[in-house]
N, CA and C atoms as a LAMMPS dump frame, in Angstrom:
ITEM: TIMESTEP
0
ITEM: NUMBER OF ATOMS
153
ITEM: BOX BOUNDS ff ff ff
-5.0000000000000000e+02 5.0000000000000000e+02
-5.0000000000000000e+02 5.0000000000000000e+02
-5.0000000000000000e+02 5.0000000000000000e+02
ITEM: ATOMS id mol type element x y z
1 1 1 N -296.147 19.451 173.182
2 1 2 C -297.526 18.796 173.247
3 1 3 C -297.821 18.419 174.504
4 2 1 N -296.913 17.351 174.985
5 2 2 C -297.346 16.764 176.373
6 2 3 C -297.07 17.921 177.406
7 3 1 N -296.236 18.764 177.366
8 3 2 C -296.129 19.919 178.505
9 3 3 C -297.249 20.709 178.373
10 4 1 N -297.93 21.066 177.345
11 4 2 C -299.033 21.931 177.394
12 4 3 C -300.172 21.311 177.834
13 5 1 N -300.391 19.917 177.303
14 5 2 C -301.503 19.121 178.084
15 5 3 C -301.412 19.169 179.651
16 6 1 N -300.241 19.066 180.074
17 6 2 C -299.997 18.876 181.545
18 6 3 C -300.537 20.071 182.301
19 7 1 N -299.983 21.32 181.573
20 7 2 C -300.499 22.615 182.325
21 7 3 C -301.723 22.783 182.34
22 8 1 N -302.601 22.42 181.176
23 8 2 C -303.697 22.506 181.131
24 8 3 C -304.57 21.76 182.212
25 9 1 N -304.216 20.554 182.461
26 9 2 C -304.761 19.653 183.35
27 9 3 C -304.503 20.124 184.555
28 10 1 N -303.358 20.617 184.857
29 10 2 C -303.059 21.212 186.368
30 10 3 C -303.988 22.296 186.662
31 11 1 N -304.091 23.166 185.734
32 11 2 C -305.066 24.43 185.696
33 11 3 C -306.478 24.021 186.227
34 12 1 N -306.703 23.187 185.322
35 12 2 C -308.17 22.487 185.447
36 12 3 C -308.361 21.905 186.87
37 13 1 N -307.502 21.138 187.222
38 13 2 C -307.322 20.539 188.594
39 13 3 C -307.483 21.78 189.737
40 14 1 N -306.77 22.691 189.5
41 14 2 C -306.897 23.731 190.502
42 14 3 C -308.261 24.567 190.664
43 15 1 N -308.735 24.747 189.404
44 15 2 C -309.91 25.445 189.323
45 15 3 C -311.081 24.542 189.894
46 16 1 N -310.963 23.282 189.874
47 16 2 C -312.027 22.171 190.466
48 16 3 C -311.958 22.263 191.822
49 17 1 N -310.609 22.313 192.417
50 17 2 C -310.366 22.303 194.076
51 17 3 C -310.814 23.781 194.582
52 18 1 N -310.469 24.71 193.569
53 18 2 C -311.295 26.429 193.929
54 18 3 C -312.706 26.328 194.125
55 19 1 N -313.195 25.617 193.139
56 19 2 C -314.804 25.677 193.034
57 19 3 C -315.373 24.779 194.343
58 20 1 N -314.763 23.706 194.543
59 20 2 C -315.17 22.89 195.531
60 20 3 C -314.98 23.732 196.917
61 21 1 N -313.858 24.488 197.171
62 21 2 C -313.564 25.092 198.374
63 21 3 C -314.916 26.278 198.521
64 22 1 N -315.088 26.961 197.351
65 22 2 C -315.881 28.168 197.336
66 22 3 C -317.313 27.801 197.642
67 23 1 N -317.534 26.361 197.174
68 23 2 C -318.966 25.924 197.471
69 23 3 C -319.143 25.542 198.786
70 24 1 N -318.14 25.276 199.629
71 24 2 C -318.499 24.982 200.966
72 24 3 C -318.297 26.013 201.672
73 25 1 N -317.837 27.12 201.43
74 25 2 C -317.658 28.235 202.24
75 25 3 C -318.642 29.451 201.804
76 26 1 N -319.499 29.223 200.721
77 26 2 C -320.714 30.077 200.516
78 26 3 C -321.84 30.014 201.293
79 27 1 N -322.294 31.282 201.599
80 27 2 C -323.768 31.145 202.625
81 27 3 C -324.758 30.65 201.738
82 28 1 N -325.665 30.207 202.136
83 28 2 C -326.911 29.847 201.6
84 28 3 C -327.653 31.039 200.889
85 29 1 N -327.623 32.116 201.798
86 29 2 C -328.494 33.302 200.92
87 29 3 C -327.472 34.307 200.959
88 30 1 N -327.189 34.766 199.79
89 30 2 C -326.534 35.888 199.485
90 30 3 C -326.867 37.329 199.909
91 31 1 N -326.213 37.953 200.823
92 31 2 C -326.841 39.205 201.369
93 31 3 C -326.315 40.41 200.649
94 32 1 N -327.149 41.43 200.376
95 32 2 C -326.94 42.452 199.713
96 32 3 C -325.912 43.353 200.374
97 33 1 N -324.731 43.845 199.553
98 33 2 C -323.609 44.444 200.098
99 33 3 C -324.128 45.702 200.665
100 34 1 N -325.149 46.393 200.351
101 34 2 C -325.311 47.657 200.604
102 34 3 C -326.564 47.813 201.661
103 35 1 N -326.93 46.679 202.484
104 35 2 C -328.092 46.604 203.359
105 35 3 C -327.783 47.592 204.314
106 36 1 N -326.632 47.865 204.871
107 36 2 C -326.496 48.769 206.163
108 36 3 C -326.245 50.214 205.789
109 37 1 N -326.127 50.325 204.525
110 37 2 C -325.743 51.669 203.885
111 37 3 C -326.97 52.353 203.493
112 38 1 N -327.305 53.48 203.792
113 38 2 C -328.369 54.086 203.402
114 38 3 C -328.173 55.337 202.557
115 39 1 N -328.35 55.015 201.124
116 39 2 C -327.78 55.887 199.964
117 39 3 C -328.693 57.088 200.227
118 40 1 N -329.97 56.88 200.265
119 40 2 C -330.803 58.233 200.18
120 40 3 C -330.32 59.18 201.041
121 41 1 N -330.126 58.766 202.421
122 41 2 C -329.853 59.522 203.408
123 41 3 C -328.41 60.375 203.109
124 42 1 N -327.536 59.581 202.677
125 42 2 C -326.247 60.231 202.277
126 42 3 C -326.299 61.143 201.124
127 43 1 N -327.42 60.844 200.351
128 43 2 C -327.532 61.87 198.903
129 43 3 C -328.083 63.049 199.192
130 44 1 N -328.968 63.104 200.359
131 44 2 C -329.823 64.372 200.559
132 44 3 C -329.111 65.224 201.669
133 45 1 N -327.728 64.873 202.091
134 45 2 C -327.152 65.645 203.149
135 45 3 C -326.786 67.013 202.777
136 46 1 N -326.086 67.643 203.689
137 46 2 C -325.891 69.165 203.323
138 46 3 C -325.123 69.367 202.087
139 47 1 N -325.957 69.9 201.235
140 47 2 C -325.248 70.4 199.692
141 47 3 C -324.36 71.536 199.737
142 48 1 N -324.706 72.492 200.031
143 48 2 C -324.082 73.82 199.863
144 48 3 C -323.534 74.155 201.416
145 49 1 N -322.361 74.022 201.783
146 49 2 C -322.088 74.397 202.953
147 49 3 C -321.362 75.681 203.451
148 50 1 N -321.32 76.579 202.32
149 50 2 C -320.723 77.498 202.35
150 50 3 C -321.393 78.814 202.975
151 51 1 N -322.686 78.516 203.204
152 51 2 C -323.589 79.79 203.736
153 51 3 C -323.443 79.836 205.187
C-alpha cells in the first residue's frame, strides 16, 4: 500500500514539474503549424503528367 502511494506521489510530482516547464517555454500566441504551407497550390498541381 505504501509503495503504491509513493509511486503515485512521484508521478504527480513529475507531472507538476513538467507542466511548470511547459508553461515557461510556451509562446504567448500559438502559431498555426501550416502557415507557411499553401495547401491549395499543392492540391491543384499537375494532375496527369503522362501526356
